[in-house]
C-alpha positions as CSV (number, residue, x, y, z in Angstrom):
1,X,-31.4,208.4,79.6
2,X,-30.6,205.1,80.8
3,X,-33.7,203.7,79.2
4,X,-32.9,205.2,75.7
5,X,-29.5,203.4,75.8
6,X,-31.3,200.0,75.8
7,X,-33.3,200.7,72.7
8,X,-32.8,199.4,69.1
9,X,-31.8,202.9,67.8
10,X,-29.1,203.1,70.3
11,X,-27.7,199.8,69.5
12,X,-27.8,200.6,65.7
13,X,-25.9,203.9,66.6
14,X,-23.3,202.0,68.6
15,X,-22.8,199.5,65.8
16,X,-22.2,202.5,63.5
17,X,-19.8,204.0,65.7
18,X,-17.9,200.6,65.9
19,X,-17.8,200.0,62.0
20,X,-16.4,203.6,61.8
21,X,-13.9,202.8,64.5
22,X,-12.6,199.9,62.2
23,X,-11.6,202.5,59.5
24,X,-8.4,202.9,61.6
25,X,-7.0,199.4,60.8
26,X,-8.3,199.8,57.3
27,X,-6.2,203.0,56.9
28,X,-3.1,201.3,58.2
29,X,-3.7,198.5,55.9
30,X,-3.9,201.0,52.9
31,X,-0.6,202.5,54.0
32,X,0.9,199.2,54.1
33,X,-0.2,198.6,50.7
34,X,1.6,201.9,49.6
35,X,4.6,200.8,51.4
36,X,4.8,197.6,49.6
37,X,4.2,199.5,46.2
38,X,7.0,201.8,47.2
39,X,9.3,198.7,47.8
40,X,8.4,197.5,44.5
41,X,9.3,200.6,42.8
42,X,12.6,200.5,44.6
43,X,13.3,197.0,43.3
44,X,12.2,197.9,39.7
45,X,14.9,200.9,40.0
46,X,17.6,198.4,41.3
47,X,16.8,196.4,38.3
48,X,17.0,199.4,35.9
49,X,20.3,200.5,37.5
50,X,22.1,197.3,36.0
51,X,19.9,197.0,32.8
52,X,18.4,200.3,31.7
53,X,15.6,202.3,32.7
54,X,12.4,203.4,30.7
55,X,13.8,204.1,27.3
56,X,13.2,207.1,25.0
57,X,14.9,207.1,21.6
58,X,14.4,209.5,18.5
59,X,15.8,210.1,15.4
60,X,19.2,212.0,14.3
61,X,19.0,215.8,14.5
62,X,21.3,217.9,12.7
63,X,22.8,220.5,15.2
64,X,24.9,223.6,13.6
65,X,27.0,225.9,15.8
66,X,26.2,229.4,15.0
67,X,27.9,232.8,15.4
68,X,25.9,236.1,15.7
69,X,27.1,239.7,16.0
70,X,25.5,241.4,19.1
71,X,25.9,245.2,19.5
72,X,26.9,246.1,22.8
73,X,26.4,249.7,24.3
74,X,29.7,251.6,24.9
75,X,31.9,249.5,22.4
76,X,33.0,250.5,19.1
77,X,32.9,247.1,17.5
78,X,30.3,244.3,18.1
79,X,30.5,241.2,20.2
80,X,30.3,237.6,18.6
81,X,27.7,235.4,20.6
82,X,27.9,231.6,20.1
83,X,24.7,229.4,19.8
84,X,23.4,226.5,17.8
85,X,20.5,225.7,15.6
86,X,18.8,222.4,15.2
87,X,17.3,220.9,12.0
88,X,14.9,218.0,11.9
89,X,15.0,215.2,9.2
90,X,12.3,215.3,6.3
91,X,11.4,211.6,6.8
92,X,12.2,209.0,9.5
93,X,11.6,205.4,9.6
94,X,12.2,203.4,12.5
95,X,11.9,199.6,12.9
96,X,11.9,198.2,16.4
97,X,12.0,194.6,17.3
98,X,12.0,193.9,21.2
99,X,13.0,190.7,22.9
100,X,11.2,190.8,26.3
101,X,12.2,188.7,29.4
102,X,11.3,189.3,33.4
103,X,13.9,190.0,35.9
104,X,13.5,189.6,39.6
105,X,14.8,191.6,42.5
106,X,13.8,189.7,45.8
107,X,10.1,188.9,45.5
108,X,9.6,191.6,43.0
109,X,9.8,191.4,39.1
110,X,9.7,193.8,36.2
111,X,9.7,193.1,32.4
112,X,13.0,194.0,30.7
113,X,13.7,194.2,27.0
114,X,16.5,194.4,24.2
115,X,15.2,196.1,21.4
116,X,17.0,196.2,18.0
117,X,16.4,199.5,16.4
118,X,16.7,200.4,12.6
119,X,16.5,203.9,11.9
120,X,16.7,205.4,8.4
121,X,16.3,209.3,8.0
122,X,16.6,211.9,5.2
123,X,17.5,215.5,5.5
124,X,16.6,217.4,2.5
125,X,19.2,220.0,1.0
126,X,16.4,222.4,0.4
127,X,15.8,222.6,4.0
128,X,19.2,223.0,5.1
129,X,19.9,225.8,2.6
130,X,16.6,227.5,3.6
131,X,17.3,227.4,7.4
132,X,21.0,228.5,6.8
133,X,19.7,231.7,5.5
134,X,16.7,232.2,7.5
135,X,18.2,234.0,10.4
136,X,21.0,236.5,11.0
137,X,23.4,234.1,12.6
138,X,26.4,232.5,10.8
139,X,26.6,228.8,10.6
140,X,29.9,227.1,11.4
141,X,29.2,224.3,8.8
142,X,32.5,222.5,9.7
143,X,31.6,221.8,13.1
144,X,28.0,220.5,12.5
145,X,26.9,217.1,14.4
146,X,24.3,214.6,14.0
147,X,22.8,213.9,17.5
148,X,20.9,210.9,18.4
149,X,18.8,211.3,21.7
150,X,18.6,208.1,23.9
151,X,16.7,208.3,27.3
152,X,19.2,206.1,29.4
153,X,22.7,205.6,28.0
154,X,23.2,202.7,30.4
155,X,21.1,200.7,28.1
156,X,22.8,201.2,25.0
157,X,24.2,197.7,24.1
158,X,25.9,198.4,20.8
159,X,25.6,200.7,17.7
160,X,26.3,198.0,15.0
161,X,25.9,200.6,12.1
162,X,26.0,204.2,11.7
163,X,26.3,205.5,7.9
164,X,26.1,208.9,6.5
165,X,25.3,208.9,2.8
166,X,26.5,205.2,2.7
167,X,29.8,205.7,4.4
168,X,30.3,204.4,7.9
169,X,31.3,207.2,10.4
170,X,32.6,207.5,13.8
171,X,30.2,207.9,16.9
172,X,31.0,209.3,20.2
173,X,29.2,210.3,23.5
174,X,28.6,214.0,24.3
175,X,27.9,216.3,27.3
176,X,25.2,217.8,25.0
177,X,21.7,217.2,25.5
178,X,18.5,217.2,23.2
179,X,15.7,218.5,25.6
180,X,15.9,216.3,28.8
181,X,17.9,213.3,27.1
182,X,21.7,212.8,26.5
183,X,22.9,212.1,23.0
184,X,25.3,210.0,21.1
185,X,27.1,212.4,18.2
186,X,28.6,212.1,14.9
187,X,30.7,215.1,13.7
188,X,29.7,216.0,10.2
189,X,31.2,218.7,7.7
190,X,28.3,220.3,5.7
191,X,30.9,222.1,3.5
192,X,31.8,218.7,2.0
193,X,28.3,217.7,1.3
194,X,27.5,220.6,-1.2
195,X,24.0,220.6,-2.2
196,X,23.3,216.6,-1.7
197,X,20.6,215.6,0.9
198,X,22.0,213.9,4.0
199,X,20.8,210.0,4.4
200,X,21.5,208.4,7.7
201,X,21.2,204.8,8.5
202,X,21.7,203.4,12.2
203,X,21.4,200.1,13.7
204,X,21.6,199.7,17.4
205,X,20.5,197.6,20.3
206,X,18.9,199.3,23.3
207,X,18.1,197.5,26.6
208,X,15.4,199.2,29.2
209,X,12.7,198.3,31.7
210,X,9.1,198.4,31.3
211,X,8.5,201.2,28.5
212,X,10.0,202.3,25.4
213,X,9.0,205.7,23.7
214,X,10.0,207.4,20.7
215,X,10.3,210.9,19.6
216,X,8.7,212.2,16.1
217,X,11.7,214.1,15.0
218,X,10.9,214.3,11.3
219,X,8.6,215.9,9.0
220,X,7.0,212.4,8.6
221,X,7.7,209.6,11.1
222,X,6.9,206.1,10.6
223,X,7.4,203.6,13.2
224,X,7.0,199.9,13.2
225,X,7.3,197.8,16.6
226,X,6.7,194.3,17.8
227,X,7.3,192.4,20.8
228,X,6.4,189.0,22.5
229,X,4.3,190.6,25.1
230,X,0.4,190.1,25.1
231,X,-0.3,193.0,27.6
232,X,1.0,196.1,26.0
233,X,-0.3,199.6,26.9
234,X,0.0,202.3,24.2
235,X,1.0,205.4,25.8
236,X,2.0,209.0,24.9
237,X,1.1,211.8,22.6
238,X,0.0,209.5,19.7
239,X,-1.7,206.0,19.5
240,X,-0.7,203.7,16.8
241,X,-2.8,203.7,13.5
242,X,-2.8,200.1,13.3
243,X,-2.0,197.4,16.0
244,X,-2.7,193.6,16.7
245,X,-2.6,191.9,20.1
246,X,-2.4,188.3,20.7
247,X,-1.2,185.4,23.1
248,X,2.0,185.4,21.3
249,X,2.8,189.2,21.5
250,X,1.9,192.6,19.7
251,X,2.8,194.5,16.7
252,X,1.8,198.2,16.0
253,X,2.6,201.0,13.4
254,X,2.6,204.7,14.1
255,X,2.5,207.4,11.2
256,X,3.0,211.0,12.3
257,X,3.2,214.3,10.6
258,X,5.0,217.5,11.8
259,X,1.4,219.0,12.2
260,X,0.8,216.5,14.8
261,X,3.4,218.1,17.3
262,X,3.7,221.5,18.9
263,X,7.3,222.2,17.4
264,X,8.4,222.9,13.9
265,X,11.5,221.6,11.9
266,X,13.9,224.1,12.9
267,X,14.7,225.9,16.2
268,X,17.6,227.9,17.9
269,X,19.1,226.8,21.2
270,X,17.8,229.8,23.1
271,X,14.1,228.4,22.9
272,X,13.6,227.3,26.3
273,X,10.3,225.9,25.6
274,X,11.5,223.0,23.4
275,X,12.5,220.6,26.3
276,X,8.8,220.5,27.5
277,X,7.6,220.4,23.9
278,X,9.8,217.3,23.0
279,X,8.8,215.6,26.2
280,X,5.0,216.1,25.5
281,X,5.6,214.5,22.0
282,X,6.9,211.2,23.0
283,X,4.9,208.1,22.2
284,X,5.4,204.3,22.5
285,X,4.4,201.2,24.7
286,X,4.1,200.2,28.3
287,X,5.0,196.6,29.2
288,X,2.3,196.2,31.7
289,X,2.5,193.2,34.2
290,X,-0.3,190.9,33.6
291,X,-1.7,190.9,37.1
292,X,-1.0,193.9,39.4
293,X,-1.6,192.6,42.9
294,X,-1.1,195.8,44.6
295,X,-3.9,197.6,42.2
296,X,-6.4,195.0,43.1
297,X,-5.5,195.1,46.8
298,X,-6.0,198.8,46.7
299,X,-9.3,198.2,45.1
300,X,-10.5,195.6,47.7
301,X,-9.3,198.1,50.5
302,X,-11.7,200.7,49.1
303,X,-14.7,198.3,49.7
304,X,-13.4,197.4,53.2
305,X,-15.7,199.7,55.4
306,X,-18.8,198.7,53.2
307,X,-18.5,195.2,53.8
308,X,-17.5,195.4,57.4
309,X,-20.7,197.4,57.6
310,X,-22.7,194.8,55.8
311,X,-21.3,192.0,58.1
312,X,-22.3,194.1,61.2
313,X,-25.7,194.6,59.8
314,X,-26.1,191.1,59.2
315,X,-25.2,190.4,62.8
316,X,-27.6,193.1,64.0
317,X,-30.7,191.7,62.0
318,X,-30.1,188.3,63.6
319,X,-29.7,189.8,66.8
320,X,-33.1,191.9,66.6
321,X,-35.0,189.1,64.4
322,X,-34.0,186.1,66.4
323,X,-33.2,187.9,69.8
324,X,-29.5,187.0,70.2
325,X,-27.6,189.5,72.1
326,X,-24.2,190.4,70.7
327,X,-21.8,192.3,73.0
328,X,-19.9,195.4,71.5
329,X,-16.7,193.5,72.3
330,X,-17.8,190.8,70.0
331,X,-18.4,193.1,67.2
332,X,-15.1,194.5,67.5
333,X,-13.5,191.1,67.5
334,X,-15.5,190.1,64.3
335,X,-14.3,193.5,62.8
336,X,-10.7,192.7,63.7
337,X,-10.9,189.4,61.9
338,X,-12.4,191.3,58.7
339,X,-9.7,193.8,59.0
340,X,-6.9,191.1,59.1
341,X,-8.3,189.6,56.0
342,X,-6.7,192.6,54.0
343,X,-3.2,192.1,55.6
344,X,-3.4,188.4,54.9
345,X,-4.4,188.9,51.4
346,X,-1.6,191.4,50.6
347,X,1.0,189.1,52.3
348,X,-0.1,186.1,50.3
349,X,-0.8,187.9,47.0
350,X,2.8,188.9,46.7
351,X,3.7,185.2,47.0
352,X,1.2,183.2,45.1
353,X,-0.8,185.6,43.1
354,X,-4.0,187.5,43.8
355,X,-6.7,184.8,43.0
356,X,-5.2,182.0,45.2
357,X,-4.5,184.5,47.9
358,X,-7.9,185.8,48.0
359,X,-9.4,182.3,48.4
360,X,-7.3,181.4,51.3
361,X,-7.5,184.6,53.1
362,X,-11.5,184.5,52.6
363,X,-11.6,181.0,53.7
364,X,-9.7,181.5,56.7
365,X,-11.7,184.4,57.8
366,X,-14.9,182.7,57.2
367,X,-14.0,179.7,59.1
368,X,-12.6,181.8,62.0
369,X,-16.0,183.9,62.2
370,X,-18.2,180.8,61.7
371,X,-16.2,178.8,64.2
372,X,-16.3,181.7,66.8
373,X,-19.9,182.0,66.5
374,X,-20.5,178.0,67.0
375,X,-18.2,178.1,70.1
376,X,-19.9,181.4,71.7
377,X,-23.6,180.1,70.9
378,X,-22.9,176.4,71.1
379,X,-25.1,176.2,68.0
380,X,-23.6,174.4,64.7
381,X,-26.4,175.9,62.6
382,X,-26.0,179.6,63.7
383,X,-22.3,179.5,62.9
384,X,-22.6,177.9,59.8
385,X,-25.3,180.1,58.5
386,X,-22.9,183.2,59.5
387,X,-20.0,181.6,57.7
388,X,-22.1,181.3,54.6
389,X,-23.4,184.9,54.6
390,X,-19.8,186.0,55.2
391,X,-18.8,183.9,52.3
392,X,-21.3,185.4,50.0
393,X,-20.0,188.9,51.1
394,X,-16.6,187.8,50.1
395,X,-17.7,186.4,46.8
396,X,-19.4,189.7,45.9
397,X,-16.3,191.5,46.8
398,X,-14.3,189.4,44.5
399,X,-16.8,190.0,41.8
400,X,-16.3,193.8,42.3
401,X,-12.5,193.5,42.2
402,X,-12.5,191.4,39.1
403,X,-15.1,193.5,37.2
404,X,-12.8,196.4,36.9
405,X,-14.7,198.5,34.2
406,X,-18.0,197.6,35.7
407,X,-17.0,197.5,39.4
408,X,-18.8,201.0,40.0
409,X,-22.0,199.6,38.3
410,X,-22.1,196.4,40.2
411,X,-21.2,197.9,43.5
412,X,-24.0,200.3,43.2
413,X,-26.6,197.6,42.5
414,X,-25.2,195.6,45.2
415,X,-25.5,198.6,47.7
416,X,-29.1,199.3,46.4
417,X,-30.1,195.8,46.8
418,X,-28.6,195.6,50.3
419,X,-30.3,198.8,51.5
420,X,-33.6,197.4,50.0
421,X,-33.1,194.3,51.9
422,X,-32.6,196.0,55.2
423,X,-35.7,198.2,54.5
424,X,-37.7,195.0,54.0
425,X,-36.4,193.2,57.1
426,X,-36.7,196.1,59.3
427,X,-40.2,197.4,58.3
428,X,-41.7,196.1,61.4
429,X,-39.1,197.0,63.9
430,X,-39.9,199.4,66.7
431,X,-36.9,201.5,66.9
432,X,-38.0,203.1,70.1
433,X,-38.5,199.7,71.9
434,X,-36.0,198.2,74.2
435,X,-33.8,195.5,73.0
436,X,-35.5,192.2,73.6
437,X,-34.0,189.6,76.0
438,X,-31.7,187.1,74.5
439,X,-33.2,183.9,73.7
440,X,-31.7,180.6,75.1
441,X,-29.0,179.2,73.0
442,X,-29.8,176.0,71.5
443,X,-28.0,173.4,69.1
444,X,-31.1,173.7,66.7
445,X,-31.5,177.3,66.7
446,X,-32.8,178.6,63.4
447,X,-30.1,181.3,62.7
448,X,-28.1,183.2,65.4
449,X,-25.0,185.3,65.3
450,X,-23.3,185.4,68.7
451,X,-24.8,184.8,72.1
452,X,-24.0,187.2,75.2
453,X,-23.2,185.6,78.2
């Protein structure tokens, strides 16, 4: 048993166990990244509290209170039950012009915007007459309302214009909601309109953070949006039909029909599915940060075990092929230096950006490990070669992080090439043989890792 522990196979198994042991600090680093992401989310929430959160805005919805007679068992006269019915516009045009800036909270920042929204909606008189007589409920025409849903009323800066059939009207807040969202309402008396259609024009300013989404609350919805932000992400249930993105910003145009959504032009307040259906129909834009340092840190951490293992393999090959003995404690110290890289990378990337932080953290680890090898071996060429190998590994890691869409392909090819190189270099090793005695350290040693004492 004692003889077997001195074999090359036993050494490989021991190095593998040490590499797996290094997953503990790597997992701690991953938790640290998650913690910093949460702190960033909390900071964005603080910004949103004073500015306005992720915004949603729809078009005006005609909501009419109703009375319905309901038979009650044991009573001679029926009971009156109150409710409401909602009617959507026939056409809705929205023009959105966004002004985007960046707000900071501590070391964290988030894009915020003020959007000038111009709405024009038309309700057909034919639709109103048709839905009024479609059910058994009696409409209370004099108590109707136009409700405008807004995601976060804290961001409503002003409503500079609200006209119904060309006449200015008075708007007010309301405890009533449309789906998940609060509303701003305007009372309207349908009796005074007769058989005329209802034309609504609204101009408002809406502030928000990171995202603006819209609701297709019409039979035909047309939306035009533009903003000086070069990294938009189009999100939600519909993508724009046309869009342009340049260094000075983006513009986009959506055109949706009632057939593109899961609800109709008219519903009663008792339909419990409407809230989720309305939520699922939202569409719009997300103002992504040009560089997400946390996403890149997470991606770097995913390759942590692979590159620690590659570094250990390089040390092992030098140990076997050049007869330099490396103590397990020395492997652990090198592994600790490699794990520290991810902590330094995270801390620096929050301050100076991911690219410069990666260069500084990688340079520090390469110099530390290379200098450690020089000091232990008393061989400059050995330390320089080890530093060069480690630098090449970090260069490959950065290529994997920067590749994004091709990261998996590049990583698979690198892994395949590494395994092929290991098979070639170890093709003549006798895995049952004992580990050879260490060669004497020399300043002119061809290439050594770390010498045992």
